[in-house]
C-alpha positions in Angstrom: 5.5 16.7 -0.6 2.1 15.3 -1.6 2.3 16.9 -5.1 5.8 15.5 -5.6 4.5 12.0 -4.7 1.6 12.3 -7.1 3.9 13.5 -9.9 6.4 10.7 -9.3 3.6 8.1 -9.3 2.3 9.4 -12.6 5.7 9.2 -14.2 6.4 5.7 -13.0 2.9 4.5 -14.0 3.3 6.0 -17.5 6.6 4.2 -18.0 5.2 0.9 -16.8 2.1 1.3 -19.0 4.4 1.5 -22.1 6.3 -1.6 -21.0 3.1 -3.4 -20.4 1.8 -2.6 -23.9 5.1 -3.8 -25.4 5.0 -7.1 -23.5 1.3 -7.7 -23.8 1.0 -8.1 -20.0 -1.7 -6.5 -17.9 -0.8 -3.2 -16.3 -1.7 -4.5 -12.8 -2.8 -7.8 -11.3 -5.3 -7.5 -8.4 -3.6 -7.9 -5.0 -4.6 -7.8 -1.3 -2.5 -7.6 1.8 -2.3 -7.3 5.6 -0.1 -4.8 7.2 0.8 -5.3 10.8 1.7 -2.0 12.4 2.3 -1.0 16.0 -0.2 1.7 17.0 0.2 1.3 20.7 1.6 4.8 21.3 -0.9 6.4 19.0 -3.8 4.5 20.6 -2.6 5.5 24.1 -2.9 9.1 23.0 -6.3 8.5 21.5 -7.6 6.8 24.6 -6.4 9.7 26.8 -8.5 12.0 24.8 -11.7 9.9 24.8 -11.2 8.4 21.3 -11.6 4.7 20.6 -8.3 3.0 19.7 -7.5 2.1 16.0 -7.6 -1.6 15.2 -4.7 -3.3 13.5 -3.6 -5.0 11.2 -4.7 -2.8 8.3 -6.1 -4.7 5.3 -4.9 -3.4 1.9 -6.2 -3.7 -1.6 -4.4 -2.7 -4.8 -2.3 -4.1 -7.6 1.0 -5.8 -8.4 2.8 -5.8 -11.7 6.1 -7.1 -13.1 8.2 -6.0 -16.0 11.7 -6.2 -17.5 13.9 -3.1 -17.5 17.5 -3.1 -18.8 17.7 -6.8 -18.3 16.4 -6.7 -14.7 13.3 -8.3 -13.4 11.4 -5.5 -11.8 8.1 -5.1 -10.1 5.7 -2.5 -8.6 2.9 -2.5 -6.1 0.2 0.0 -5.2 -2.1 -0.5 -2.2 -4.5 1.4 0.0 -6.3 0.5 3.2 -8.0 2.1 6.2 -8.9 1.6 9.9 -11.3 3.5 12.1 -13.1 3.5 15.4 -15.9 5.5 17.0 -16.8 6.3 20.6 -19.7 8.4 21.7 -19.4 11.7 19.7 -15.8 11.2 18.6 -14.4 9.2 15.7 -10.8 8.5 14.4 -10.2 7.3 10.9 -6.7 6.5 9.4 -6.2 5.9 5.7 -2.9 4.4 4.4 -1.6 4.6 0.8 1.6 2.7 -0.1 3.7 2.4 -3.3 6.8 0.3 -3.8 9.2 -0.4 -6.6 11.5 -3.4 -6.4 13.8 -5.9 -8.2 13.4 -9.6 -7.7 15.2 -13.0 -8.3 13.2 -16.1 -9.1 14.1 -19.8 -9.0 12.1 -23.0 -9.7 11.5 -24.8 -6.4 11.3 -28.2 -8.1 12.0 -29.7 -11.5 8.9 -31.9 -11.0 6.7 -28.7 -10.6 8.1 -26.1 -13.1 5.1 -23.9 -12.6 6.1 -23.3 -8.9 8.8 -20.7 -8.2 10.3 -19.1 -5.1 11.4 -15.5 -5.2 13.1 -12.8 -3.1 12.9 -9.1 -3.7 14.1 -5.8 -2.4 13.1 -2.3 -3.1 12.0 1.1 -2.0 8.6 2.2 -0.8 6.8 5.5 -0.1 3.6 5.9 1.9 1.2 8.5 3.1 -1.0 8.3 6.2 -4.1 10.5 6.6 -5.6 10.7 10.1 -9.1 12.3 10.4 -10.3 13.2 13.9 -14.0 14.0 14.1 -16.2 15.5 16.8 -19.9 15.6 16.3 -21.4 18.9 17.3 -24.6 19.3 19.3 -26.5 20.7 16.3 -25.7 19.4 12.9 -29.2 19.2 11.4 -28.4 21.7 8.7 -25.4 22.3 6.4 -25.3 25.9 7.6 -24.8 24.8 11.2 -22.1 22.4 10.2 -20.2 25.1 8.2 -20.6 27.6 11.0 -19.1 25.2 13.6 -16.3 23.2 11.9 -14.7 20.8 14.3 -12.8 18.1 12.3 -9.0 17.8 12.2 -7.2 16.3 9.2 -3.5 15.3 9.5 -1.2 13.9 6.9 2.2 12.2 7.1 4.7 10.8 4.6 7.2 8.0 5.1 9.9 6.3 3.0 10.9 2.7 3.5 12.9 -0.4 2.4 10.8 -3.4 1.6 12.4 -6.9 1.5 10.1 -9.7 0.5 10.2 -13.5 0.1 7.5 -15.6 -1.4 6.2 -18.3 -3.8 4.4 -18.0 -7.1 2.4 -20.5 -9.1 1.9 -19.6 -12.8 0.6 -21.6 -15.7 1.5 -20.2 -19.1 0.8 -16.7 -17.8 -2.9 -17.6 -17.8 -3.3 -18.3 -14.0 -1.1 -16.6 -11.5 -1.2 -17.1 -7.7 1.4 -15.4 -5.5 2.0 -15.3 -1.8 4.7 -13.2 -0.1 5.9 -12.1 3.3 7.7 -8.8 3.6 8.7 -6.2 6.1 8.3 -2.5 5.7 11.1 -0.6 7.4 10.4 3.1 7.4 13.9 4.6 7.6 12.4 8.1 7.4 9.1 9.3 8.7 8.1 13.0 8.6 5.9 14.8 11.1 2.2 15.1 10.9 1.1 18.1 8.8 -2.0 20.2 9.1 -2.2 23.0 6.6 1.3 24.6 6.8 1.9 23.4 10.4 4.2 20.5 11.2 3.0 18.5 14.3 5.1 15.9 16.1 3.5 12.8 17.5 3.1 9.1 17.3 3.4 6.6 15.9 7.2 6.6 16.0 7.4 4.7 12.7 5.4 2.8 10.1 7.4 -0.4 10.4 5.6 -3.8 10.2 5.3 -7.1 8.5 3.4 -7.2 5.3 1.6 -10.3 3.9 0.5 -10.0 0.2 -1.6 -12.3 -1.9 -2.2 -12.0 -5.7 -4.5 -14.1 -7.9 -5.0 -13.3 -11.6 -6.6 -15.0 -14.6 -5.9 -14.0 -18.2 -7.8 -15.5 -21.2 -5.5 -17.7 -23.4 -5.7 -15.4 -26.4 -4.2 -12.6 -24.3 -1.6 -14.8 -22.7 -0.4 -16.1 -26.1 0.5 -12.6 -27.2 3.0 -12.4 -24.3 6.1 -14.2 -25.4 8.9 -11.7 -24.6 8.4 -11.7 -20.9 8.5 -15.4 -20.1 
């Protein structure tokens, strides 16, 4: 599954890179986000085994891009974030990677402020969660001791989701762009945790949650002037 995700991401990124070169737009604009998940069942299990609970929300960083395909306004986001907690000799750390592809519709909010637009979008997303459970050994003063007594557990999980969004965008001649959106990640399919070839059931039940994203980008005027086909 993980190899398939990597291959799919490479294919999509290659296609978007070609489109970006044709339109003169940057491949990605920097973006940040906040993902509000429910880890109550996972944290209950961690507490029962002397681990500290994982904090939410998860703060994400990544990129956002838009392009035209077959006459449709399309977009893509890539983001990654992490959360972790430590108690005594035990530590839990969860890393989240998320990719979404969507189509959107944009309308001017006011004729008096043509640079301000509202938009709605909908699309599909795929994410991977990596959970690392660590236990410090009594003697880890040498590499040999750490290798002789391995004690960390690494689990991975994949989920697919629908991602509706609504937001506003302020853009001046493609030089300055500021974008704020509110979305919801609905994970309609979430696989089990995987460790080597083993499949392990366990919380969380889903990776559903609200997603707030913010993008700010600045492009020099010379670069923006070359982009006339996307406006």
